[in-house]
C-alpha positions in Angstrom: -183.3 -38.7 -26.0 -181.9 -39.6 -22.6 -183.4 -38.9 -19.2 -180.6 -37.6 -16.9 -182.0 -39.6 -14.0 -179.9 -42.8 -13.7 -179.3 -42.8 -17.4 -182.8 -44.1 -18.3 -184.1 -43.4 -21.8 -187.5 -41.9 -22.3 -188.6 -45.2 -23.9 -187.6 -47.1 -20.7 -190.0 -44.8 -18.8 -192.7 -45.3 -21.4 -192.6 -49.0 -20.7 -193.7 -48.6 -17.1 -197.1 -47.5 -18.4 -197.7 -50.4 -20.8 -199.8 -52.5 -18.4 -202.3 -49.8 -17.6 -205.8 -50.8 -18.6 -207.9 -47.7 -17.6 -205.8 -44.8 -18.8 -206.6 -43.4 -22.3 -209.9 -45.2 -22.8 -213.5 -45.3 -21.7 -213.9 -47.2 -18.5 -217.2 -48.0 -16.7 -217.7 -46.4 -13.3 -217.1 -49.1 -10.6 -220.2 -49.7 -8.6 -218.3 -50.2 -5.3 -214.9 -49.6 -3.8 -214.3 -53.3 -3.7 -215.0 -53.5 -7.5 -212.7 -50.6 -8.3 -209.2 -51.4 -9.7 -206.3 -49.3 -8.4 -203.5 -49.4 -11.0 -199.9 -48.7 -10.1 -196.7 -48.0 -12.0 -193.1 -48.4 -11.1 -191.8 -45.2 -9.5 -189.1 -43.9 -11.9 -187.7 -41.6 -9.2 -187.6 -44.2 -6.4 -184.0 -43.2 -5.5 -185.3 -39.9 -3.9 -188.0 -39.2 -1.3 -190.7 -36.8 -2.3 -194.3 -36.2 -1.5 -197.3 -36.7 -3.8 -200.6 -34.9 -3.1 -204.1 -35.7 -4.4 -207.0 -33.5 -3.5 -210.6 -34.5 -4.0 -212.7 -31.5 -3.0 -216.0 -33.0 -4.1 -215.8 -36.5 -2.6 -219.2 -38.1 -2.0 -220.4 -41.2 -0.3 -223.8 -42.3 1.2 -224.9 -42.2 4.8 -225.3 -45.9 5.8 -228.4 -45.1 7.8 -230.4 -42.8 5.6 -228.9 -43.3 2.2 -228.5 -39.5 1.8 -225.3 -38.2 0.3 -222.4 -37.1 2.4 -219.7 -34.7 1.1 -216.1 -34.3 1.9 -212.9 -32.5 0.9 -210.2 -35.2 0.9 -206.4 -34.4 0.9 -204.1 -37.4 0.4 -200.3 -37.1 0.8 -197.9 -39.9 0.4 -194.2 -40.6 0.0 -193.9 -43.3 -2.6 -191.7 -46.4 -2.4 -191.3 -48.5 -5.5 -194.8 -47.7 -6.8 -197.0 -44.8 -7.8 -200.8 -44.9 -8.0 -202.2 -44.0 -11.5 -204.4 -41.0 -11.1 -207.3 -42.0 -13.3 -207.7 -45.3 -11.4 -207.6 -43.3 -8.1 -210.3 -41.0 -9.4 -212.5 -44.0 -10.4 -211.8 -45.6 -7.0 -212.8 -42.4 -5.1 -215.9 -42.0 -7.4 -217.0 -45.5 -6.5 -217.9 -44.3 -3.0 -220.9 -42.5 -4.4 -222.8 -45.7 -4.2 -221.2 -46.8 -0.9 -222.8 -46.4 2.5 -220.4 -46.0 5.3 -219.7 -43.5 8.1 -217.1 -40.8 7.5 -214.4 -42.5 9.7 -214.8 -45.8 7.8 -214.6 -44.1 4.3 -211.5 -42.1 5.2 -209.5 -44.9 6.8 -210.6 -47.5 4.2 -209.2 -45.3 1.4 -205.9 -45.0 3.3 -205.7 -48.7 4.0 -206.4 -49.7 0.4 -203.7 -47.4 -0.8 -201.3 -48.8 1.7 -202.1 -52.3 0.6 -201.6 -51.4 -3.1 -198.6 -49.1 -2.9 -196.6 -49.9 0.2 -195.7 -46.2 0.6 -192.9 -45.0 2.9 -195.5 -42.6 4.4 -199.1 -41.7 3.9 -201.6 -39.4 5.5 -205.2 -38.5 4.6 -207.3 -35.7 5.9 -211.1 -36.2 5.4 -212.8 -32.8 5.9 -216.5 -33.8 6.0 -219.3 -31.3 5.6 -221.9 -31.2 8.4 -224.3 -34.1 9.0 -226.9 -33.2 11.6 -225.2 -29.8 12.1 -221.8 -31.2 13.0 -218.9 -31.3 10.6 -216.5 -34.3 11.2 -212.8 -34.2 10.3 -211.0 -37.6 10.1 -207.2 -37.8 10.0 -205.1 -41.0 9.5 -201.3 -41.4 9.1 -199.2 -44.5 8.3 -195.5 -44.6 8.9 -193.0 -41.9 9.7 -192.3 -39.0 7.3 -188.8 -39.5 5.9 -186.3 -36.8 7.0 -186.0 -33.9 4.6 -189.3 -34.4 2.7 -191.2 -31.2 2.3 -195.0 -31.6 2.8 -197.2 -28.6 2.5 -199.9 -28.0 5.1 -203.2 -29.4 4.0 -204.7 -25.9 4.7 -208.3 -26.9 4.5 -210.1 -24.4 6.7 -212.6 -25.7 9.4 -216.2 -25.5 8.4 -217.7 -22.1 9.0 -221.1 -22.3 7.4 -222.4 -19.3 5.6 -220.4 -16.1 5.7 
């Protein structure tokens, strides 16, 4: 069976996944973002620009002052270069923040910077829509690079916090 993209066979694409260590098995939850391993694979569609979106509507971290949990809805968009992030490793990385104490701004920008370091994307943006702490919701936005011409990126469409009904 042949893949019509650049004449690659399905088995050629299968080989890009052969070095993954976390996918398909039990993996212990990393205790910190620094301990978490972000795995990448070669982008089999690197000849075209397209946007990838990950949404984490139940992201949690800890307040560095009180140790109480903070909650956010994260939306991450990126235009890959030569590498893609493997989604299970991204999920484990994001989950590692549950034990991590940092302000909203630090968490949001740290996630973006780690992905930039690992992936070298053509473009990346993250919206961190944090639920209220002390009665004030905080939204944090970060962007890296210029969006390539012609790439369609949907609006993040996360409504501002409104409280109860």
